[in-house]
Phi, psi and omega in degrees: 000131182289149178271131182256126173276173185301319180298313178296317177303311181296324176298311182295318178297321176299314181294319179297315180297319183293320180297331181278359179083015181264165174270111182275056182293346180286340186279129181236101180293156178292145183274140172282177185302315181295319179293320179301323182295326181274342184292151177291149182233152178266126178254122182243168171218156184281140179301327179295336180269356177276125176273127180288143178223165176273174182252132169271124186259132171284306175236111188315125175064016176235304181234128182259149178284134179080009180244159174283130175247134180234133172249111187243151175168183181291160177297151177057039180252355176106011180304312181296316178299317177298315181299316178299323179291317176303311183298318178298321181295324184282322188272352183253158178253349182241174178083195182281106181260359182281135174286154176303159175066023178058044184259031176104186181249148177285135173288158177275130180189191180254162184224140171251125181244126170243126180222130178259357184251305186265150178277142181293321188280322185256353185228301189288310181299317175302320179294318176297318179300314180300324179284349181085026182287155176269107182298338179291339184256013185237134178236135175257136176281118181266309178198173177253130174270121187222107178049061177069021173211148177267137179236124181295136183281000000 
């Protein structure tokens, strides 16, 4: 009986799965030298080389500056309304700049919004206008430009 290495076994299993009419999406063939050169690589660094720094807070202990902030929850629980209120406090120089619960004041700045749930034209912009946000300081992420093609986010 011939000895099968992992690659040969996977090839045979791939052929059998395909013959059964199933999608063998689990099969990942080994890459040749040219394909390896083009493949994505993982870049790591040693923990001992990382210098610790403090966090600059947008809203103390809730949202950090320069970090990804996510508001998650069930539908129709007010996530979009809260987001628009936060954006309005950041993008304007007048009005209520105080965070709730006396947790400081919102800094003045620009905001980038990416949304997979609400539409920019019929939901997000009207809410931002109602909250008093400065539209000149807000950018919506529409799509990602990647090697001569746009990809919806």
